[in-house]
PyMOL Python script that loads the backbone (N, CA, C, O; Angstrom):
from pymol import cmd

cmd.read_pdbstr("""\
ATOM      1  N   MET A   1       9.127  37.799 -50.139  1.00  0.00           N
ATOM      2  CA  MET A   1       7.924  38.615 -50.004  1.00  0.00           C
ATOM      3  C   MET A   1       8.289  39.827 -49.164  1.00  0.00           C
ATOM      4  O   MET A   1       8.634  39.691 -47.991  1.00  0.00           O
ATOM      5  N   THR A   2       8.217  40.984 -49.746  1.00  0.00           N
ATOM      6  CA  THR A   2       8.573  42.199 -49.022  1.00  0.00           C
ATOM      7  C   THR A   2       7.372  42.858 -48.371  1.00  0.00           C
ATOM      8  O   THR A   2       7.530  43.749 -47.536  1.00  0.00           O
ATOM      9  N   THR A   3       6.187  42.437 -48.738  1.00  0.00           N
ATOM     10  CA  THR A   3       4.974  42.966 -48.124  1.00  0.00           C
ATOM     11  C   THR A   3       4.268  41.835 -47.389  1.00  0.00           C
ATOM     12  O   THR A   3       4.418  40.669 -47.755  1.00  0.00           O
ATOM     13  N   PRO A   4       3.499  42.170 -46.356  1.00  0.00           N
ATOM     14  CA  PRO A   4       2.796  41.127 -45.607  1.00  0.00           C
ATOM     15  C   PRO A   4       1.830  40.351 -46.500  1.00  0.00           C
ATOM     16  O   PRO A   4       1.386  40.864 -47.527  1.00  0.00           O
ATOM     17  N   PRO A   5       1.505  39.120 -46.115  1.00  0.00           N
ATOM     18  CA  PRO A   5       0.529  38.343 -46.868  1.00  0.00           C
ATOM     19  C   PRO A   5      -0.830  39.042 -46.874  1.00  0.00           C
ATOM     20  O   PRO A   5      -1.178  39.761 -45.938  1.00  0.00           O
ATOM     21  N   THR A   6      -1.577  38.820 -47.930  1.00  0.00           N
ATOM     22  CA  THR A   6      -2.921  39.385 -48.038  1.00  0.00           C
ATOM     23  C   THR A   6      -3.901  38.550 -47.223  1.00  0.00           C
ATOM     24  O   THR A   6      -3.571  37.457 -46.762  1.00  0.00           O
ATOM     25  N   ALA A   7      -5.106  39.078 -47.053  1.00  0.00           N
ATOM     26  CA  ALA A   7      -6.157  38.339 -46.348  1.00  0.00           C
ATOM     27  C   ALA A   7      -6.437  37.012 -47.048  1.00  0.00           C
ATOM     28  O   ALA A   7      -6.656  35.996 -46.387  1.00  0.00           O
ATOM     29  N   ALA A   8      -6.431  37.015 -48.367  1.00  0.00           N
ATOM     30  CA  ALA A   8      -6.671  35.776 -49.114  1.00  0.00           C
ATOM     31  C   ALA A   8      -5.553  34.765 -48.867  1.00  0.00           C
ATOM     32  O   ALA A   8      -5.812  33.568 -48.741  1.00  0.00           O
ATOM     33  N   GLN A   9      -4.320  35.241 -48.799  1.00  0.00           N
ATOM     34  CA  GLN A   9      -3.209  34.335 -48.516  1.00  0.00           C
ATOM     35  C   GLN A   9      -3.302  33.774 -47.101  1.00  0.00           C
ATOM     36  O   GLN A   9      -3.000  32.602 -46.877  1.00  0.00           O
ATOM     37  N   LEU A  10      -3.715  34.597 -46.155  1.00  0.00           N
ATOM     38  CA  LEU A  10      -3.902  34.109 -44.787  1.00  0.00           C
ATOM     39  C   LEU A  10      -4.994  33.049 -44.734  1.00  0.00           C
ATOM     40  O   LEU A  10      -4.846  32.026 -44.066  1.00  0.00           O
ATOM     41  N   ALA A  11      -6.089  33.303 -45.441  1.00  0.00           N
ATOM     42  CA  ALA A  11      -7.208  32.355 -45.433  1.00  0.00           C
ATOM     43  C   ALA A  11      -6.811  31.008 -46.024  1.00  0.00           C
ATOM     44  O   ALA A  11      -7.313  29.973 -45.587  1.00  0.00           O
ATOM     45  N   GLY A  12      -5.931  31.007 -46.995  1.00  0.00           N
ATOM     46  CA  GLY A  12      -5.534  29.769 -47.644  1.00  0.00           C
ATOM     47  C   GLY A  12      -4.260  29.149 -47.100  1.00  0.00           C
ATOM     48  O   GLY A  12      -3.722  28.212 -47.691  1.00  0.00           O
ATOM     49  N   ALA A  13      -3.775  29.662 -45.986  1.00  0.00           N
ATOM     50  CA  ALA A  13      -2.498  29.198 -45.439  1.00  0.00           C
ATOM     51  C   ALA A  13      -2.609  27.818 -44.804  1.00  0.00           C
ATOM     52  O   ALA A  13      -3.699  27.358 -44.466  1.00  0.00           O
ATOM     53  N   SER A  14      -1.475  27.176 -44.650  1.00  0.00           N
ATOM     54  CA  SER A  14      -1.380  25.903 -43.926  1.00  0.00           C
ATOM     55  C   SER A  14      -1.024  26.223 -42.476  1.00  0.00           C
ATOM     56  O   SER A  14       0.147  26.379 -42.129  1.00  0.00           O
ATOM     57  N   TRP A  15      -2.046  26.316 -41.647  1.00  0.00           N
ATOM     58  CA  TRP A  15      -1.863  26.681 -40.251  1.00  0.00           C
ATOM     59  C   TRP A  15      -1.480  25.453 -39.438  1.00  0.00           C
ATOM     60  O   TRP A  15      -1.872  24.333 -39.764  1.00  0.00           O
ATOM     61  N   ARG A  16      -0.706  25.674 -38.372  1.00  0.00           N
ATOM     62  CA  ARG A  16      -0.335  24.577 -37.488  1.00  0.00           C
ATOM     63  C   ARG A  16      -0.302  25.068 -36.040  1.00  0.00           C
ATOM     64  O   ARG A  16      -0.103  26.253 -35.770  1.00  0.00           O
ATOM     65  N   THR A  17      -0.499  24.136 -35.131  1.00  0.00           N
ATOM     66  CA  THR A  17      -0.400  24.417 -33.701  1.00  0.00           C
ATOM     67  C   THR A  17       0.751  23.602 -33.125  1.00  0.00           C
ATOM     68  O   THR A  17       1.265  22.689 -33.770  1.00  0.00           O
ATOM     69  N   SER A  18       1.133  23.934 -31.943  1.00  0.00           N
ATOM     70  CA  SER A  18       2.183  23.195 -31.258  1.00  0.00           C
ATOM     71  C   SER A  18       1.707  21.783 -30.937  1.00  0.00           C
ATOM     72  O   SER A  18       0.519  21.558 -30.710  1.00  0.00           O
ATOM     73  N   THR A  19       2.624  20.852 -30.921  1.00  0.00           N
ATOM     74  CA  THR A  19       2.279  19.488 -30.514  1.00  0.00           C
ATOM     75  C   THR A  19       1.931  19.435 -29.034  1.00  0.00           C
ATOM     76  O   THR A  19       1.371  18.441 -28.573  1.00  0.00           O
ATOM     77  N   TYR A  20       2.248  20.481 -28.281  1.00  0.00           N
ATOM     78  CA  TYR A  20       1.900  20.556 -26.872  1.00  0.00           C
ATOM     79  C   TYR A  20       0.476  21.066 -26.657  1.00  0.00           C
ATOM     80  O   TYR A  20      -0.014  21.058 -25.527  1.00  0.00           O
ATOM     81  N   SER A  21      -0.183  21.502 -27.704  1.00  0.00           N
ATOM     82  CA  SER A  21      -1.532  22.049 -27.588  1.00  0.00           C
ATOM     83  C   SER A  21      -2.523  20.946 -27.244  1.00  0.00           C
ATOM     84  O   SER A  21      -2.431  19.824 -27.741  1.00  0.00           O
ATOM     85  N   GLY A  22      -3.463  21.291 -26.390  1.00  0.00           N
ATOM     86  CA  GLY A  22      -4.509  20.348 -26.026  1.00  0.00           C
ATOM     87  C   GLY A  22      -5.746  20.556 -26.877  1.00  0.00           C
ATOM     88  O   GLY A  22      -5.749  21.399 -27.774  1.00  0.00           O
ATOM     89  N   PRO A  23      -6.797  19.795 -26.603  1.00  0.00           N
ATOM     90  CA  PRO A  23      -8.028  19.881 -27.392  1.00  0.00           C
ATOM     91  C   PRO A  23      -8.943  21.040 -26.997  1.00  0.00           C
ATOM     92  O   PRO A  23     -10.035  21.160 -27.553  1.00  0.00           O
ATOM     93  N   GLN A  24      -8.540  21.891 -26.063  1.00  0.00           N
ATOM     94  CA  GLN A  24      -9.409  22.958 -25.556  1.00  0.00           C
ATOM     95  C   GLN A  24      -9.483  24.181 -26.450  1.00  0.00           C
ATOM     96  O   GLN A  24     -10.220  25.113 -26.125  1.00  0.00           O
ATOM     97  N   ASN A  25      -8.768  24.227 -27.544  1.00  0.00           N
ATOM     98  CA  ASN A  25      -8.743  25.404 -28.422  1.00  0.00           C
ATOM     99  C   ASN A  25      -8.307  26.657 -27.685  1.00  0.00           C
ATOM    100  O   ASN A  25      -8.901  27.721 -27.858  1.00  0.00           O
ATOM    101  N   GLU A  26      -7.284  26.539 -26.875  1.00  0.00           N
ATOM    102  CA  GLU A  26      -6.749  27.685 -26.138  1.00  0.00           C
ATOM    103  C   GLU A  26      -5.290  27.908 -26.505  1.00  0.00           C
ATOM    104  O   GLU A  26      -4.411  27.959 -25.644  1.00  0.00           O
ATOM    105  N   CYS A  27      -5.060  28.036 -27.788  1.00  0.00           N
ATOM    106  CA  CYS A  27      -3.686  28.221 -28.235  1.00  0.00           C
ATOM    107  C   CYS A  27      -3.680  29.070 -29.500  1.00  0.00           C
ATOM    108  O   CYS A  27      -4.724  29.520 -29.972  1.00  0.00           O
ATOM    109  N   VAL A  28      -2.511  29.272 -30.024  1.00  0.00           N
ATOM    110  CA  VAL A  28      -2.383  30.007 -31.275  1.00  0.00           C
ATOM    111  C   VAL A  28      -1.935  29.060 -32.374  1.00  0.00           C
ATOM    112  O   VAL A  28      -1.336  28.015 -32.119  1.00  0.00           O
ATOM    113  N   GLU A  29      -2.239  29.449 -33.589  1.00  0.00           N
ATOM    114  CA  GLU A  29      -1.760  28.741 -34.764  1.00  0.00           C
ATOM    115  C   GLU A  29      -0.823  29.677 -35.502  1.00  0.00           C
ATOM    116  O   GLU A  29      -0.975  30.897 -35.446  1.00  0.00           O
ATOM    117  N   VAL A  30       0.136  29.102 -36.188  1.00  0.00           N
ATOM    118  CA  VAL A  30       1.057  29.897 -36.991  1.00  0.00           C
ATOM    119  C   VAL A  30       1.132  29.334 -38.398  1.00  0.00           C
ATOM    120  O   VAL A  30       0.879  28.151 -38.626  1.00  0.00           O
ATOM    121  N   ALA A  31       1.480  30.195 -39.328  1.00  0.00           N
ATOM    122  CA  ALA A  31       1.683  29.798 -40.722  1.00  0.00           C
ATOM    123  C   ALA A  31       2.862  30.590 -41.266  1.00  0.00           C
ATOM    124  O   ALA A  31       2.967  31.797 -41.048  1.00  0.00           O
ATOM    125  N   ASP A  32       3.737  29.908 -41.966  1.00  0.00           N
ATOM    126  CA  ASP A  32       4.894  30.562 -42.590  1.00  0.00           C
ATOM    127  C   ASP A  32       4.546  31.004 -44.001  1.00  0.00           C
ATOM    128  O   ASP A  32       3.783  30.345 -44.708  1.00  0.00           O
ATOM    129  N   PHE A  33       5.117  32.130 -44.395  1.00  0.00           N
ATOM    130  CA  PHE A  33       4.951  32.637 -45.753  1.00  0.00           C
ATOM    131  C   PHE A  33       6.327  32.917 -46.328  1.00  0.00           C
ATOM    132  O   PHE A  33       7.193  33.482 -45.659  1.00  0.00           O
ATOM    133  N   GLU A  34       6.515  32.517 -47.563  1.00  0.00           N
ATOM    134  CA  GLU A  34       7.761  32.771 -48.293  1.00  0.00           C
ATOM    135  C   GLU A  34       8.985  32.336 -47.498  1.00  0.00           C
ATOM    136  O   GLU A  34       9.931  33.102 -47.319  1.00  0.00           O
ATOM    137  N   GLY A  35       8.951  31.101 -47.027  1.00  0.00           N
ATOM    138  CA  GLY A  35      10.112  30.563 -46.325  1.00  0.00           C
ATOM    139  C   GLY A  35      10.404  31.218 -44.991  1.00  0.00           C
ATOM    140  O   GLY A  35      11.541  31.172 -44.520  1.00  0.00           O
ATOM    141  N   GLY A  36       9.418  31.818 -44.379  1.00  0.00           N
ATOM    142  CA  GLY A  36       9.607  32.444 -43.075  1.00  0.00           C
ATOM    143  C   GLY A  36       9.839  33.934 -43.114  1.00  0.00           C
ATOM    144  O   GLY A  36      10.121  34.536 -42.078  1.00  0.00           O
ATOM    145  N   SER A  37       9.730  34.553 -44.288  1.00  0.00           N
ATOM    146  CA  SER A  37       9.864  36.014 -44.354  1.00  0.00           C
ATOM    147  C   SER A  37       8.787  36.695 -43.528  1.00  0.00           C
ATOM    148  O   SER A  37       9.017  37.743 -42.926  1.00  0.00           O
ATOM    149  N   TRP A  38       7.611  36.087 -43.508  1.00  0.00           N
ATOM    150  CA  TRP A  38       6.480  36.563 -42.714  1.00  0.00           C
ATOM    151  C   TRP A  38       5.870  35.366 -41.999  1.00  0.00           C
ATOM    152  O   TRP A  38       5.921  34.240 -42.494  1.00  0.00           O
ATOM    153  N   VAL A  39       5.290  35.624 -40.825  1.00  0.00           N
ATOM    154  CA  VAL A  39       4.608  34.582 -40.065  1.00  0.00           C
ATOM    155  C   VAL A  39       3.213  35.086 -39.741  1.00  0.00           C
ATOM    156  O   VAL A  39       3.038  36.208 -39.266  1.00  0.00           O
ATOM    157  N   GLY A  40       2.218  34.241 -40.005  1.00  0.00           N
ATOM    158  CA  GLY A  40       0.845  34.541 -39.627  1.00  0.00           C
ATOM    159  C   GLY A  40       0.560  33.913 -38.276  1.00  0.00           C
ATOM    160  O   GLY A  40       1.031  32.812 -37.989  1.00  0.00           O
ATOM    161  N   VAL A  41      -0.206  34.603 -37.445  1.00  0.00           N
ATOM    162  CA  VAL A  41      -0.557  34.123 -36.113  1.00  0.00           C
ATOM    163  C   VAL A  41      -2.049  34.346 -35.923  1.00  0.00           C
ATOM    164  O   VAL A  41      -2.561  35.428 -36.212  1.00  0.00           O
ATOM    165  N   ARG A  42      -2.755  33.311 -35.433  1.00  0.00           N
ATOM    166  CA  ARG A  42      -4.184  33.486 -35.150  1.00  0.00           C
ATOM    167  C   ARG A  42      -4.588  32.643 -33.949  1.00  0.00           C
ATOM    168  O   ARG A  42      -3.881  31.713 -33.559  1.00  0.00           O
ATOM    169  N   ASP A  43      -5.727  32.979 -33.373  1.00  0.00           N
ATOM    170  CA  ASP A  43      -6.277  32.318 -32.201  1.00  0.00           C
ATOM    171  C   ASP A  43      -7.134  31.136 -32.639  1.00  0.00           C
ATOM    172  O   ASP A  43      -7.955  31.270 -33.546  1.00  0.00           O
ATOM    173  N   THR A  44      -6.952  29.987 -32.007  1.00  0.00           N
ATOM    174  CA  THR A  44      -7.737  28.812 -32.387  1.00  0.00           C
ATOM    175  C   THR A  44      -9.185  28.894 -31.912  1.00  0.00           C
ATOM    176  O   THR A  44     -10.019  28.107 -32.358  1.00  0.00           O
ATOM    177  N   LYS A  45      -9.496  29.821 -31.026  1.00  0.00           N
ATOM    178  CA  LYS A  45     -10.880  29.940 -30.560  1.00  0.00           C
ATOM    179  C   LYS A  45     -11.823  30.400 -31.662  1.00  0.00           C
ATOM    180  O   LYS A  45     -13.012  30.080 -31.636  1.00  0.00           O
ATOM    181  N   ASP A  46     -11.304  31.145 -32.625  1.00  0.00           N
ATOM    182  CA  ASP A  46     -12.139  31.614 -33.734  1.00  0.00           C
ATOM    183  C   ASP A  46     -11.290  31.718 -34.992  1.00  0.00           C
ATOM    184  O   ASP A  46     -10.714  32.764 -35.289  1.00  0.00           O
ATOM    185  N   ARG A  47     -11.225  30.632 -35.710  1.00  0.00           N
ATOM    186  CA  ARG A  47     -10.385  30.575 -36.903  1.00  0.00           C
ATOM    187  C   ARG A  47     -10.945  31.387 -38.069  1.00  0.00           C
ATOM    188  O   ARG A  47     -10.273  31.542 -39.089  1.00  0.00           O
ATOM    189  N   THR A  48     -12.152  31.902 -37.936  1.00  0.00           N
ATOM    190  CA  THR A  48     -12.717  32.723 -39.008  1.00  0.00           C
ATOM    191  C   THR A  48     -12.202  34.156 -38.948  1.00  0.00           C
ATOM    192  O   THR A  48     -12.304  34.892 -39.929  1.00  0.00           O
ATOM    193  N   ARG A  49     -11.657  34.554 -37.815  1.00  0.00           N
ATOM    194  CA  ARG A  49     -11.120  35.914 -37.693  1.00  0.00           C
ATOM    195  C   ARG A  49      -9.780  35.996 -38.403  1.00  0.00           C
ATOM    196  O   ARG A  49      -9.070  34.996 -38.509  1.00  0.00           O
ATOM    197  N   PRO A  50      -9.435  37.166 -38.886  1.00  0.00           N
ATOM    198  CA  PRO A  50      -8.153  37.293 -39.590  1.00  0.00           C
ATOM    199  C   PRO A  50      -6.975  37.114 -38.633  1.00  0.00           C
ATOM    200  O   PRO A  50      -7.062  37.427 -37.446  1.00  0.00           O
ATOM    201  N   GLY A  51      -5.902  36.617 -39.169  1.00  0.00           N
ATOM    202  CA  GLY A  51      -4.694  36.470 -38.373  1.00  0.00           C
ATOM    203  C   GLY A  51      -3.858  37.736 -38.413  1.00  0.00           C
ATOM    204  O   GLY A  51      -4.095  38.634 -39.221  1.00  0.00           O
ATOM    205  N   LEU A  52      -2.896  37.788 -37.545  1.00  0.00           N
ATOM    206  CA  LEU A  52      -1.912  38.867 -37.542  1.00  0.00           C
ATOM    207  C   LEU A  52      -0.713  38.409 -38.357  1.00  0.00           C
ATOM    208  O   LEU A  52      -0.465  37.209 -38.478  1.00  0.00           O
ATOM    209  N   THR A  53       0.017  39.336 -38.905  1.00  0.00           N
ATOM    210  CA  THR A  53       1.255  38.985 -39.588  1.00  0.00           C
ATOM    211  C   THR A  53       2.405  39.764 -38.969  1.00  0.00           C
ATOM    212  O   THR A  53       2.282  40.948 -38.657  1.00  0.00           O
ATOM    213  N   VAL A  54       3.506  39.082 -38.802  1.00  0.00           N
ATOM    214  CA  VAL A  54       4.710  39.709 -38.267  1.00  0.00           C
ATOM    215  C   VAL A  54       5.895  39.278 -39.127  1.00  0.00           C
ATOM    216  O   VAL A  54       5.884  38.184 -39.693  1.00  0.00           O
ATOM    217  N   PRO A  55       6.900  40.114 -39.229  1.00  0.00           N
ATOM    218  CA  PRO A  55       8.097  39.697 -39.968  1.00  0.00           C
ATOM    219  C   PRO A  55       8.708  38.450 -39.318  1.00  0.00           C
ATOM    220  O   PRO A  55       8.738  38.331 -38.093  1.00  0.00           O
ATOM    221  N   GLY A  56       9.182  37.549 -40.132  1.00  0.00           N
ATOM    222  CA  GLY A  56       9.760  36.304 -39.633  1.00  0.00           C
ATOM    223  C   GLY A  56      10.855  36.498 -38.598  1.00  0.00           C
ATOM    224  O   GLY A  56      10.848  35.813 -37.576  1.00  0.00           O
ATOM    225  N   PRO A  57      11.806  37.415 -38.827  1.00  0.00           N
ATOM    226  CA  PRO A  57      12.856  37.618 -37.825  1.00  0.00           C
ATOM    227  C   PRO A  57      12.308  38.096 -36.474  1.00  0.00           C
ATOM    228  O   PRO A  57      12.835  37.720 -35.427  1.00  0.00           O
ATOM    229  N   ALA A  58      11.267  38.912 -36.489  1.00  0.00           N
ATOM    230  CA  ALA A  58      10.665  39.379 -35.236  1.00  0.00           C
ATOM    231  C   ALA A  58       9.997  38.219 -34.509  1.00  0.00           C
ATOM    232  O   ALA A  58      10.086  38.113 -33.286  1.00  0.00           O
ATOM    233  N   TRP A  59       9.326  37.346 -35.263  1.00  0.00           N
ATOM    234  CA  TRP A  59       8.690  36.166 -34.665  1.00  0.00           C
ATOM    235  C   TRP A  59       9.755  35.263 -34.040  1.00  0.00           C
ATOM    236  O   TRP A  59       9.581  34.775 -32.924  1.00  0.00           O
ATOM    237  N   SER A  60      10.838  35.048 -34.749  1.00  0.00           N
ATOM    238  CA  SER A  60      11.928  34.212 -34.231  1.00  0.00           C
ATOM    239  C   SER A  60      12.506  34.799 -32.953  1.00  0.00           C
ATOM    240  O   SER A  60      12.805  34.066 -32.010  1.00  0.00           O
ATOM    241  N   ALA A  61      12.664  36.113 -32.917  1.00  0.00           N
ATOM    242  CA  ALA A  61      13.193  36.775 -31.721  1.00  0.00           C
ATOM    243  C   ALA A  61      12.234  36.610 -30.545  1.00  0.00           C
ATOM    244  O   ALA A  61      12.675  36.381 -29.418  1.00  0.00           O
ATOM    245  N   LEU A  62      10.933  36.722 -30.790  1.00  0.00           N
ATOM    246  CA  LEU A  62       9.941  36.542 -29.729  1.00  0.00           C
ATOM    247  C   LEU A  62       9.987  35.120 -29.188  1.00  0.00           C
ATOM    248  O   LEU A  62      10.037  34.919 -27.974  1.00  0.00           O
ATOM    249  N   VAL A  63       9.970  34.140 -30.071  1.00  0.00           N
ATOM    250  CA  VAL A  63       9.999  32.740 -29.640  1.00  0.00           C
ATOM    251  C   VAL A  63      11.283  32.449 -28.868  1.00  0.00           C
ATOM    252  O   VAL A  63      11.250  31.757 -27.850  1.00  0.00           O
ATOM    253  N   ASN A  64      12.405  32.969 -29.342  1.00  0.00           N
ATOM    254  CA  ASN A  64      13.672  32.768 -28.645  1.00  0.00           C
ATOM    255  C   ASN A  64      13.635  33.394 -27.252  1.00  0.00           C
ATOM    256  O   ASN A  64      14.087  32.784 -26.283  1.00  0.00           O
ATOM    257  N   ALA A  65      13.100  34.600 -27.152  1.00  0.00           N
ATOM    258  CA  ALA A  65      13.011  35.270 -25.850  1.00  0.00           C
ATOM    259  C   ALA A  65      12.109  34.496 -24.896  1.00  0.00           C
ATOM    260  O   ALA A  65      12.410  34.402 -23.706  1.00  0.00           O
ATOM    261  N   LEU A  66      11.017  33.946 -25.394  1.00  0.00           N
ATOM    262  CA  LEU A  66      10.137  33.141 -24.553  1.00  0.00           C
ATOM    263  C   LEU A  66      10.833  31.864 -24.097  1.00  0.00           C
ATOM    264  O   LEU A  66      10.722  31.472 -22.936  1.00  0.00           O
ATOM    265  N   ASN A  67      11.545  31.224 -25.004  1.00  0.00           N
ATOM    266  CA  ASN A  67      12.233  29.971 -24.673  1.00  0.00           C
ATOM    267  C   ASN A  67      13.377  30.163 -23.691  1.00  0.00           C
ATOM    268  O   ASN A  67      13.659  29.274 -22.888  1.00  0.00           O
ATOM    269  N   THR A  68      14.032  31.304 -23.744  1.00  0.00           N
ATOM    270  CA  THR A  68      15.180  31.546 -22.863  1.00  0.00           C
ATOM    271  C   THR A  68      14.808  32.304 -21.592  1.00  0.00           C
ATOM    272  O   THR A  68      15.650  32.503 -20.716  1.00  0.00           O
ATOM    273  N   GLY A  69      13.543  32.730 -21.489  1.00  0.00           N
ATOM    274  CA  GLY A  69      13.100  33.447 -20.305  1.00  0.00           C
ATOM    275  C   GLY A  69      13.595  34.874 -20.228  1.00  0.00           C
ATOM    276  O   GLY A  69      13.630  35.457 -19.144  1.00  0.00           O
ATOM    277  N   THR A  70      13.978  35.447 -21.352  1.00  0.00           N
ATOM    278  CA  THR A  70      14.498  36.817 -21.340  1.00  0.00           C
ATOM    279  C   THR A  70      13.441  37.865 -21.649  1.00  0.00           C
ATOM    280  O   THR A  70      13.750  39.053 -21.742  1.00  0.00           O
ATOM    281  N   LEU A  71      12.230  37.444 -21.805  1.00  0.00           N
ATOM    282  CA  LEU A  71      11.164  38.401 -22.107  1.00  0.00           C
ATOM    283  C   LEU A  71      10.473  38.815 -20.839  1.00  0.00           C
ATOM    284  O   LEU A  71       9.541  39.619 -20.878  1.00  0.00           O
TER     285      LEU A  71
END
""", "prot")
cmd.dss("prot")
cmd.show_as("cartoon", "prot")
cmd.util.cbc("prot")
cmd.orient("prot")
């Protein structure tokens, strides 16, 4: 997928949260598109709002930077 997912694709995505997330709805959900070419991100406080999309490699770099403390 060379273009970001559409709003319809975001709405129909298989969203997931971290296993570390609690029941307070204070986390983000992510969804992969086309094998990770794009990643959707949304807030669990209001799942009716549209998610953001970022290129998969950029998402991986962000997660890596957070995990290694380099951000």
